C-alpha positions in Angstrom: -18.4 20.7 62.6 -17.4 17.6 64.3 -16.0 16.1 61.6 -13.8 18.9 60.6 -12.3 19.2 64.7 -11.7 15.5 64.1 -9.9 15.7 60.9 -6.2 14.3 61.5 -3.3 16.5 61.3 -1.4 17.5 58.1 1.8 16.7 59.8 2.6 13.2 60.5 4.6 14.1 63.5 3.5 13.1 67.0 4.5 14.4 69.9 2.7 14.8 73.6 -0.8 17.2 73.6 -0.8 17.1 69.5 -2.7 13.8 69.1 -6.4 15.0 70.2 -8.2 18.5 71.0 -8.8 17.6 74.5 -5.7 17.8 76.7 -4.9 21.3 75.5 -8.9 22.1 75.8 -8.4 20.3 79.8 -5.7 22.2 80.7 -7.7 25.6 80.1 -10.5 24.7 82.0 -8.5 24.0 85.0 -6.7 27.2 84.5 -9.8 29.0 84.0 -11.4 27.5 86.7 -8.4 28.1 89.3 -8.3 31.5 87.9 -11.7 32.7 88.0 -13.1 30.5 90.9 -11.1 27.7 92.7 -7.7 29.7 93.4 -9.5 33.0 94.9 -11.8 30.6 97.1 -8.9 29.1 98.3 -6.6 32.1 98.7 -9.4 34.2 100.8 -8.9 33.7 103.9 -5.0 32.5 103.8 -2.3 35.2 103.3 -0.3 35.7 99.7 2.3 33.3 99.3 5.8 34.6 99.2 7.0 33.1 95.6 9.7 35.8 95.5 12.3 32.8 94.9 10.2 30.5 93.1 9.1 33.5 90.3 13.3 34.6 90.1 14.0 31.3 89.2 10.3 31.2 86.5 12.2 34.4 85.0 15.1 33.2 84.5 13.4 30.2 83.0 11.6 31.8 80.4 14.1 33.9 79.8 16.8 31.0 78.4 13.8 29.3 77.0 12.6 32.3 74.4 16.7 32.7 74.1 17.2 29.2 73.3 14.3 29.4 70.7 15.2 33.1 69.3 19.0 32.4 68.7 19.6 28.5 69.5 22.7 26.6 68.6 23.5 26.4 65.0 20.7 25.8 63.1 18.5 25.1 66.3 16.4 28.2 66.5 14.0 31.0 64.6 16.5 33.0 63.7 18.3 30.7 61.3 14.9 29.2 60.4 13.5 32.5 59.1 16.6 32.9 56.7 15.5 29.4 54.9 11.9 31.6 54.1 10.7 33.7 51.8 9.6 36.3 53.8 6.8 37.5 51.1 5.2 34.5 50.4 6.2 31.9 53.8 4.9 28.5 53.5 5.9 24.9 55.3 9.0 23.1 54.0 7.9 20.0 52.2 7.4 16.9 54.3 11.1 15.4 53.0 13.2 18.5 53.6 16.4 18.6 55.0 15.3 21.3 57.9 11.7 19.7 58.5 12.3 18.5 62.3 14.2 21.8 63.2 10.8 23.0 61.9 8.8 20.6 63.8 10.3 20.9 66.9 10.8 24.8 66.9 7.5 25.4 66.4 6.3 22.7 69.0 8.6 24.3 71.5 6.9 27.4 70.8 3.5 25.6 71.9 4.6 24.2 74.7 6.2 27.2 75.9 2.6 28.8 76.1 1.4 26.2 78.8 4.7 27.5 80.5 3.0 31.0 80.2 -0.2 29.8 82.6 2.1 30.0 85.7 2.1 33.7 85.4 -1.4 33.7 86.6 -1.3 30.9 89.1 1.2 33.2 90.9 -0.6 36.2 90.4 -3.3 34.2 92.6 -1.6 32.7 94.7 0.3 36.1 95.5 -3.8 38.3 95.9 -2.7 40.1 93.2 -6.1 40.4 92.2 -6.1 43.9 90.3 -3.1 42.0 87.4 -6.0 39.4 86.5 -7.2 41.7 83.4 -9.3 40.3 81.0 -6.8 41.1 78.6 -4.3 38.7 80.7 -6.8 35.8 81.1 -8.0 36.4 77.7 -4.2 36.5 76.0 -3.2 33.4 77.9 -6.2 31.4 77.8 -5.9 31.8 73.7 -3.0 31.2 73.1 -2.7 27.3 73.6 -5.4 26.2 71.7 -4.9 28.9 69.0 -1.2 27.8 68.6 -2.6 23.6 68.9 -5.4 24.8 65.9 -2.7 26.1 63.3 -0.6 22.8 63.8 -2.9 20.6 63.5 -4.6 22.3 60.6 -2.0 24.1 58.8 1.2 22.1 60.3 4.8 23.2 61.9 6.0 26.3 60.6 5.4 28.7 57.5 3.6 31.7 58.2 3.1 31.4 61.9 7.1 31.5 62.3 6.9 35.3 61.7 4.3 35.8 64.8 6.6 33.3 66.8 9.6 34.7 65.9 8.4 38.4 67.3 6.9 37.1 70.1 9.4 35.2 71.6 11.6 38.3 71.1 9.3 40.2 73.1 9.2 37.2 75.6 13.0 37.7 76.5 12.7 41.0 77.2 10.0 40.9 78.8 11.2 38.2 80.7 14.6 40.1 81.8 12.6 42.9 82.7 10.7 40.8 85.3 13.8 39.5 86.9 15.7 42.6 86.9 12.5 44.4 88.9 12.3 41.4 90.9 15.9 42.1 92.4 15.3 45.3 92.2 14.4 47.4 95.8 14.0 50.6 94.8 10.9 49.7 92.2 12.3 52.9 90.0 12.8 50.3 86.8 9.2 49.1 87.1 8.0 52.9 86.9 9.8 54.3 83.5 10.2 50.4 81.6 6.9 49.1 82.4 4.8 51.0 80.3 7.7 50.1 77.2 7.2 46.5 77.9 3.4 47.0 76.4 4.3 49.1 73.7 7.0 46.4 72.6 4.1 44.1 72.7 1.1 46.2 70.9 4.1 47.0 68.1 4.5 43.2 67.7 1.1 42.8 66.8 1.5 45.9 64.4 3.9 44.3 62.6 2.4 40.8 62.3 -1.0 42.5 61.0 1.0 44.6 58.7 3.1 41.3 57.4 -0.3 39.3 57.1 -1.7 42.3 55.3 1.4 42.4 52.8 1.5 38.8 52.4 -2.2 38.6 51.4 -1.4 40.9 48.3 1.5 39.0 47.0 0.0 37.6 43.5 2.4 34.6 43.1 2.4 33.8 46.6 0.8 29.7 47.2 0.2 29.8 50.7 -3.0 29.3 52.3 -4.6 32.5 52.6 -6.6 31.5 55.7 -3.2 31.3 57.9 -2.8 35.7 56.9 -6.3 36.3 57.4 -6.8 35.0 60.6 -3.4 36.0 62.1 -4.8 39.4 60.8 -7.4 39.1 62.8 -5.9 37.8 65.8 -3.8 40.8 65.7 -6.5 43.6 65.4 -8.1 41.7 68.1 -4.9 41.9 70.7 -4.2 45.8 68.8 -7.6 46.7 70.3 -6.8 45.0 73.8 -3.1 46.1 74.3 -4.4 49.8 73.6 -7.1 49.5 75.6 -5.2 48.9 78.5 -2.2 50.7 77.7 -4.9 54.3 77.9 -5.9 52.9 81.2 -2.5 52.0 82.7 -0.7 54.8 81.7 -2.6 57.4 79.8 -5.0 58.0 82.3 -3.9 57.8 85.3 -1.1 60.8 83.9 -4.6 63.2 83.2 -5.9 62.3 87.1 -2.8 63.9 88.2 -2.3 66.9 86.4 -6.1 67.8 87.3 -5.2 66.8 90.6 -2.1 69.7 90.1 -4.2 72.2 88.8 -6.8 71.9 91.4 
């Protein structure tokens, strides 16, 4: 087991946080410790922080960061890279391919963004928005950075994971645009009618990813590693179940309770 984890990365490309498991694991351990215990204790006898200005800036940064990854400038974008792949069987570009460094930097940029996403939860704790600290939220944010690290270390940059990244980046642009708009709207109406559709879009991305994983596995002439679509499919199924459960509890069950009250 330890020999497998300590195996050298398949791609010799070096960048911060990629040389060892420990930096990512330490960051995630500190994140979970703060979110589940230390942060709550710290805020127990304090008033919530007013972070509206900080969060507006954060949302803008997320929109710009993900927007640049999505459409970028010239060849520096997920959109461009997807055009270089055969979507029926997405394999990593050879190490000497002319677009290899683009593939590397986009994959690495996506990986780093997963750490930036952790601030979502930190803001909830500092604002004492404990009802937003669901299992889905914490699991999703803690899972993605290490999952990305393992993917890069044992599979390399790009490849089948690019399909997942493309849709996830697109969802992030929509999601953080909504967060920014709702933060500047005083009437709160945008939050009421549009929020559930963000969840639907998040759910839809995992359905699309699952379908693509199954489609890839059914290609008899595909030389890509079968482990990636298998694990990708399992991850997609897990998040489909979690997001469906969240959607039912957040949007369907409250409507049923409201309808019963009206009847009574």
